[in-house]
N, C-alpha and C positions, 0 to 999 in steps of 0.2 A: 178139200184141197189144202195143201201146205202152201206157206208163203213162197213165192218165186217158182211154183210148180210150172214146168214148161206147158202143160196142158191149158193153163190160164192164158198164156200168150197165144196158143192156137185159138182159143175161144175168142179172144180180143180181135185177132186178125181175121180169121175166117168167118166168124159168125157175126160179130158186133162191128166189124169194119174199122177198128181202132188201130192206128199205127203206134209203134213203140214211142212212149214219152208224150202222147197226146191224149185227149179226152175223146170219148165216144161221140160221134156227130149226132146232133139232136137238140135236146132241151137245153144244154149248157153251151154248146158250140153252135152258134147260128150261121157260121160261115159256110161256104160251098165245100162240098166233099172233094177231097183231093188236094186241098191246100196243106202245106206242111205245118201250118200253125193255125190256131183258131184266132182269127182277127176280131170277130164279133161274138161277144159273150152274152148268154141269157142269164136268167136269175138262177144262181147256183142253189137256192133253197127250194127250188121246184124240180121234181124228178117226174118226167113223163115217159112212159114206155114208147119206145120207137120200133122201127122194123127190125133192128138188131135184137131186141129183147123178144120179138115174136119168133125170130128164127131160132134163138136160144131155147125158148119154150118148146118149140116144135122138135128140136133135136133131143131135148131131154125126155119128152113124152115118148118119142119113137124109141130111144134107148130103153127106157123103163117098160114099154109095152111089149118088147120083144120077149117071147116065150122062154128064151134061154138065158135071160139076164141073170136070174138068180143062181143058175148053174155055173156061170162064169164070174161071179163076184167073189172076191177074196174075203175070208173072214179072219 
């Protein structure tokens, strides 16, 4: 993806649950989902996969396992 690609915003919002201008809830943001800001921060040096990363992995696996993927990709 290129920088500022709209697809990245869709991934953030629909799959990872990240609002514009915020971090993905989970390892860094320990506050409750739905808050407009992260009031409680975790250790920024630790990255733990959360449910959003699992949804992203599932979406990518489904996309790549589709039998017509190669015929639809741009070269």
